[in-house]
VEXRO-835355 format. One record per residue (C-alpha): residue number from 1; residue in one letter; chain; x, y, z. Coordinates in pm, 1 decimal. Each point is the difference from the previous one (the first is absolute). Layout:
<nodes>
<node><resi>NUM</resi><resn>A</resn><chain>A</chain><px>X</px><py>Y</py><pz>Z</pz></node>
...
</nodes>
This chain:
<nodes>
<node><resi>1</resi><resn>M</resn><chain>A</chain><px>-12.4</px><py>-5.4</py><pz>32.2</pz></node>
<node><resi>2</resi><resn>S</resn><chain>A</chain><px>163.4</px><py>336.6</py><pz>-108.6</pz></node>
<node><resi>3</resi><resn>S</resn><chain>A</chain><px>-0.9</px><py>286.4</py><pz>263.5</pz></node>
<node><resi>4</resi><resn>K</resn><chain>A</chain><px>-133.3</px><py>322.0</py><pz>-100.8</pz></node>
<node><resi>5</resi><resn>V</resn><chain>A</chain><px>189.1</px><py>297.2</py><pz>10.6</pz></node>
<node><resi>6</resi><resn>H</resn><chain>A</chain><px>-203.0</px><py>385.3</py><pz>88.1</pz></node>
<node><resi>7</resi><resn>V</resn><chain>A</chain><px>195.4</px><py>167.3</py><pz>-336.3</pz></node>
<node><resi>8</resi><resn>K</resn><chain>A</chain><px>33.4</px><py>-114.1</py><pz>-376.1</pz></node>
<node><resi>9</resi><resn>R</resn><chain>A</chain><px>206.3</px><py>156.7</py><pz>-236.2</pz></node>
<node><resi>10</resi><resn>G</resn><chain>A</chain><px>10.1</px><py>355.4</py><pz>-134.8</pz></node>
<node><resi>11</resi><resn>D</resn><chain>A</chain><px>-71.4</px><py>75.3</py><pz>318.8</pz></node>
<node><resi>12</resi><resn>T</resn><chain>A</chain><px>119.0</px><py>311.6</py><pz>210.3</pz></node>
<node><resi>13</resi><resn>V</resn><chain>A</chain><px>137.1</px><py>-48.2</py><pz>367.2</pz></node>
<node><resi>14</resi><resn>I</resn><chain>A</chain><px>226.9</px><py>144.5</py><pz>269.2</pz></node>
<node><resi>15</resi><resn>V</resn><chain>A</chain><px>215.9</px><py>-200.0</py><pz>181.4</pz></node>
<node><resi>16</resi><resn>L</resn><chain>A</chain><px>-73.0</px><py>3.4</py><pz>409.0</pz></node>
<node><resi>17</resi><resn>S</resn><chain>A</chain><px>304.0</px><py>-183.4</py><pz>139.9</pz></node>
<node><resi>18</resi><resn>G</resn><chain>A</chain><px>370.9</px><py>-55.2</py><pz>-95.9</pz></node>
<node><resi>19</resi><resn>K</resn><chain>A</chain><px>265.5</px><py>164.4</py><pz>-138.2</pz></node>
<node><resi>20</resi><resn>D</resn><chain>A</chain><px>-207.1</px><py>88.0</py><pz>-291.8</pz></node>
<node><resi>21</resi><resn>K</resn><chain>A</chain><px>-277.2</px><py>145.9</py><pz>243.2</pz></node>
<node><resi>22</resi><resn>G</resn><chain>A</chain><px>-177.1</px><py>278.7</py><pz>-120.3</pz></node>
<node><resi>23</resi><resn>K</resn><chain>A</chain><px>84.9</px><py>-25.8</py><pz>-374.3</pz></node>
<node><resi>24</resi><resn>K</resn><chain>A</chain><px>-255.9</px><py>-49.1</py><pz>-279.1</pz></node>
<node><resi>25</resi><resn>G</resn><chain>A</chain><px>-10.7</px><py>-201.9</py><pz>-293.4</pz></node>
<node><resi>26</resi><resn>K</resn><chain>A</chain><px>-206.6</px><py>-175.5</py><pz>-286.5</pz></node>
<node><resi>27</resi><resn>I</resn><chain>A</chain><px>-42.9</px><py>-392.6</py><pz>85.3</pz></node>
<node><resi>28</resi><resn>L</resn><chain>A</chain><px>151.9</px><py>-177.2</py><pz>-291.4</pz></node>
<node><resi>29</resi><resn>K</resn><chain>A</chain><px>-19.4</px><py>-393.5</py><pz>98.1</pz></node>
<node><resi>30</resi><resn>V</resn><chain>A</chain><px>-249.8</px><py>-189.1</py><pz>254.7</pz></node>
<node><resi>31</resi><resn>L</resn><chain>A</chain><px>164.0</px><py>-340.2</py><pz>192.5</pz></node>
<node><resi>32</resi><resn>P</resn><chain>A</chain><px>-353.4</px><py>-114.7</py><pz>198.5</pz></node>
<node><resi>33</resi><resn>S</resn><chain>A</chain><px>161.7</px><py>-311.4</py><pz>63.7</pz></node>
<node><resi>34</resi><resn>K</resn><chain>A</chain><px>279.2</px><py>184.4</py><pz>168.7</pz></node>
<node><resi>35</resi><resn>Q</resn><chain>A</chain><px>-246.9</px><py>281.2</py><pz>115.3</pz></node>
<node><resi>36</resi><resn>M</resn><chain>A</chain><px>283.7</px><py>224.9</py><pz>-162.9</pz></node>
<node><resi>37</resi><resn>V</resn><chain>A</chain><px>-19.3</px><py>314.8</py><pz>-257.0</pz></node>
<node><resi>38</resi><resn>L</resn><chain>A</chain><px>250.5</px><py>137.3</py><pz>-230.0</pz></node>
<node><resi>39</resi><resn>I</resn><chain>A</chain><px>-5.3</px><py>369.2</py><pz>7.1</pz></node>
<node><resi>40</resi><resn>E</resn><chain>A</chain><px>161.4</px><py>283.0</py><pz>-227.6</pz></node>
<node><resi>41</resi><resn>G</resn><chain>A</chain><px>337.8</px><py>157.2</py><pz>180.1</pz></node>
<node><resi>42</resi><resn>V</resn><chain>A</chain><px>-46.7</px><py>-203.9</py><pz>281.2</pz></node>
<node><resi>43</resi><resn>N</resn><chain>A</chain><px>189.4</px><py>-215.1</py><pz>193.0</pz></node>
<node><resi>44</resi><resn>M</resn><chain>A</chain><px>286.9</px><py>11.7</py><pz>-272.5</pz></node>
<node><resi>45</resi><resn>A</resn><chain>A</chain><px>237.6</px><py>-283.9</py><pz>4.2</pz></node>
<node><resi>46</resi><resn>T</resn><chain>A</chain><px>338.9</px><py>-16.5</py><pz>-154.2</pz></node>
<node><resi>47</resi><resn>K</resn><chain>A</chain><px>78.8</px><py>-325.4</py><pz>-213.1</pz></node>
<node><resi>48</resi><resn>H</resn><chain>A</chain><px>298.8</px><py>-94.3</py><pz>-151.4</pz></node>
<node><resi>49</resi><resn>A</resn><chain>A</chain><px>-75.6</px><py>-87.0</py><pz>-382.8</pz></node>
<node><resi>50</resi><resn>K</resn><chain>A</chain><px>309.9</px><py>-221.7</py><pz>-173.7</pz></node>
<node><resi>51</resi><resn>P</resn><chain>A</chain><px>-27.6</px><py>70.6</py><pz>-395.9</pz></node>
<node><resi>52</resi><resn>R</resn><chain>A</chain><px>-178.6</px><py>-303.5</py><pz>-160.6</pz></node>
<node><resi>53</resi><resn>S</resn><chain>A</chain><px>101.1</px><py>18.9</py><pz>-397.7</pz></node>
<node><resi>54</resi><resn>A</resn><chain>A</chain><px>309.0</px><py>192.9</py><pz>-146.9</pz></node>
<node><resi>55</resi><resn>G</resn><chain>A</chain><px>-195.7</px><py>348.6</py><pz>-60.1</pz></node>
<node><resi>56</resi><resn>Q</resn><chain>A</chain><px>-166.2</px><py>2.4</py><pz>319.5</pz></node>
<node><resi>57</resi><resn>Q</resn><chain>A</chain><px>176.1</px><py>234.4</py><pz>258.9</pz></node>
<node><resi>58</resi><resn>G</resn><chain>A</chain><px>-28.9</px><py>-152.9</py><pz>420.1</pz></node>
<node><resi>59</resi><resn>G</resn><chain>A</chain><px>17.3</px><py>265.4</py><pz>296.0</pz></node>
<node><resi>60</resi><resn>I</resn><chain>A</chain><px>-184.8</px><py>87.6</py><pz>333.3</pz></node>
<node><resi>61</resi><resn>I</resn><chain>A</chain><px>-383.2</px><py>20.1</py><pz>-127.8</pz></node>
<node><resi>62</resi><resn>H</resn><chain>A</chain><px>-269.5</px><py>203.4</py><pz>260.2</pz></node>
<node><resi>63</resi><resn>Q</resn><chain>A</chain><px>-330.6</px><py>-175.8</py><pz>0.2</pz></node>
<node><resi>64</resi><resn>E</resn><chain>A</chain><px>-336.0</px><py>-12.4</py><pz>260.0</pz></node>
<node><resi>65</resi><resn>A</resn><chain>A</chain><px>-16.3</px><py>-275.5</py><pz>244.1</pz></node>
<node><resi>66</resi><resn>P</resn><chain>A</chain><px>-332.0</px><py>-126.0</py><pz>128.9</pz></node>
<node><resi>67</resi><resn>I</resn><chain>A</chain><px>-165.2</px><py>147.8</py><pz>321.8</pz></node>
<node><resi>68</resi><resn>R</resn><chain>A</chain><px>-266.8</px><py>-162.2</py><pz>251.0</pz></node>
<node><resi>69</resi><resn>S</resn><chain>A</chain><px>-310.1</px><py>152.0</py><pz>-166.6</pz></node>
<node><resi>70</resi><resn>S</resn><chain>A</chain><px>-92.5</px><py>72.6</py><pz>375.5</pz></node>
<node><resi>71</resi><resn>K</resn><chain>A</chain><px>268.5</px><py>258.3</py><pz>30.6</pz></node>
<node><resi>72</resi><resn>V</resn><chain>A</chain><px>-178.7</px><py>228.8</py><pz>-305.3</pz></node>
<node><resi>73</resi><resn>M</resn><chain>A</chain><px>-361.5</px><py>199.5</py><pz>24.9</pz></node>
<node><resi>74</resi><resn>L</resn><chain>A</chain><px>-174.1</px><py>80.2</py><pz>-297.7</pz></node>
<node><resi>75</resi><resn>V</resn><chain>A</chain><px>-18.9</px><py>393.1</py><pz>-95.9</pz></node>
<node><resi>76</resi><resn>C</resn><chain>A</chain><px>-328.4</px><py>143.2</py><pz>-146.3</pz></node>
<node><resi>77</resi><resn>E</resn><chain>A</chain><px>16.6</px><py>128.2</py><pz>-295.2</pz></node>
<node><resi>78</resi><resn>R</resn><chain>A</chain><px>-282.9</px><py>262.8</py><pz>59.6</pz></node>
<node><resi>79</resi><resn>C</resn><chain>A</chain><px>102.8</px><py>113.7</py><pz>392.3</pz></node>
<node><resi>80</resi><resn>R</resn><chain>A</chain><px>400.0</px><py>-101.7</py><pz>-104.1</pz></node>
<node><resi>81</resi><resn>K</resn><chain>A</chain><px>-17.6</px><py>-149.4</py><pz>381.5</pz></node>
<node><resi>82</resi><resn>P</resn><chain>A</chain><px>120.4</px><py>-341.7</py><pz>97.1</pz></node>
<node><resi>83</resi><resn>T</resn><chain>A</chain><px>-358.1</px><py>-200.0</py><pz>97.9</pz></node>
<node><resi>84</resi><resn>R</resn><chain>A</chain><px>-81.6</px><py>-359.1</py><pz>31.3</pz></node>
<node><resi>85</resi><resn>I</resn><chain>A</chain><px>-292.9</px><py>-95.7</py><pz>-232.7</pz></node>
<node><resi>86</resi><resn>S</resn><chain>A</chain><px>-311.2</px><py>-187.2</py><pz>64.0</pz></node>
<node><resi>87</resi><resn>R</resn><chain>A</chain><px>-163.8</px><py>-159.0</py><pz>-298.4</pz></node>
<node><resi>88</resi><resn>T</resn><chain>A</chain><px>-382.8</px><py>-1.6</py><pz>-49.5</pz></node>
<node><resi>89</resi><resn>I</resn><chain>A</chain><px>-235.7</px><py>-128.8</py><pz>-264.7</pz></node>
<node><resi>90</resi><resn>L</resn><chain>A</chain><px>-103.1</px><py>251.9</py><pz>-238.0</pz></node>
<node><resi>91</resi><resn>E</resn><chain>A</chain><px>-375.2</px><py>21.7</py><pz>-149.1</pz></node>
<node><resi>92</resi><resn>S</resn><chain>A</chain><px>71.4</px><py>-184.2</py><pz>-294.2</pz></node>
<node><resi>93</resi><resn>G</resn><chain>A</chain><px>140.1</px><py>-339.5</py><pz>243.9</pz></node>
<node><resi>94</resi><resn>Q</resn><chain>A</chain><px>370.3</px><py>73.8</py><pz>-104.5</pz></node>
<node><resi>95</resi><resn>K</resn><chain>A</chain><px>253.6</px><py>58.8</py><pz>295.6</pz></node>
<node><resi>96</resi><resn>A</resn><chain>A</chain><px>164.8</px><py>309.7</py><pz>47.0</pz></node>
<node><resi>97</resi><resn>R</resn><chain>A</chain><px>304.3</px><py>126.4</py><pz>190.4</pz></node>
<node><resi>98</resi><resn>K</resn><chain>A</chain><px>-73.9</px><py>379.4</py><pz>280.6</pz></node>
<node><resi>99</resi><resn>C</resn><chain>A</chain><px>211.2</px><py>172.2</py><pz>144.6</pz></node>
<node><resi>100</resi><resn>K</resn><chain>A</chain><px>-79.8</px><py>25.3</py><pz>388.1</pz></node>
<node><resi>101</resi><resn>K</resn><chain>A</chain><px>70.7</px><py>376.4</py><pz>41.6</pz></node>
<node><resi>102</resi><resn>C</resn><chain>A</chain><px>-191.7</px><py>134.3</py><pz>-341.0</pz></node>
<node><resi>103</resi><resn>D</resn><chain>A</chain><px>-243.2</px><py>-269.4</py><pz>-110.0</pz></node>
<node><resi>104</resi><resn>E</resn><chain>A</chain><px>111.0</px><py>8.4</py><pz>-344.1</pz></node>
<node><resi>105</resi><resn>I</resn><chain>A</chain><px>23.3</px><py>-295.0</py><pz>-155.7</pz></node>
<node><resi>106</resi><resn>I</resn><chain>A</chain><px>349.1</px><py>-89.9</py><pz>-121.8</pz></node>
<node><resi>107</resi><resn>D</resn><chain>A</chain><px>-84.2</px><py>-240.1</py><pz>-237.8</pz></node>
<node><resi>108</resi><resn>V</resn><chain>A</chain><px>-279.7</px><py>-282.8</py><pz>-113.6</pz></node>
<node><resi>109</resi><resn>I</resn><chain>A</chain><px>163.8</px><py>-335.4</py><pz>44.8</pz></node>
<node><resi>110</resi><resn>S</resn><chain>A</chain><px>-129.4</px><py>-229.3</py><pz>-329.4</pz></node>
<node><resi>111</resi><resn>T</resn><chain>A</chain><px>-174.9</px><py>-313.2</py><pz>97.6</pz></node>
<node><resi>112</resi><resn>S</resn><chain>A</chain><px>337.4</px><py>-215.7</py><pz>-147.0</pz></node>
<node><resi>113</resi><resn>E</resn><chain>A</chain><px>192.7</px><py>154.1</py><pz>255.9</pz></node>
<node><resi>114</resi><resn>A</resn><chain>A</chain><px>-278.8</px><py>-9.4</py><pz>276.4</pz></node>
<node><resi>115</resi><resn>K</resn><chain>A</chain><px>53.0</px><py>-412.4</py><pz>-7.0</pz></node>
</nodes>
């Protein structure tokens, strides 16, 4: 059974704790089985890469490393504040994510994602 994560790819989030506390970024990838997310420009790690072919150059690469999803909070697009999300059912029967601070609907969850 796969675990659920409260954020999804493309959401803007703020980091709540750790070395990157207070940084904002967009989610690049969600790893629900590990309860982790990959955020643009947050938790940068250095990787030493060897050249794999004759024309390729090796060196030190800086890339994002995943962090726990419990350390991030969604930033509402309308009120620009970090907020928790509630899930509501619309009149059409679709599920939606809603901001707890301004009661604005963030997005509608399609039927394939709701399962």
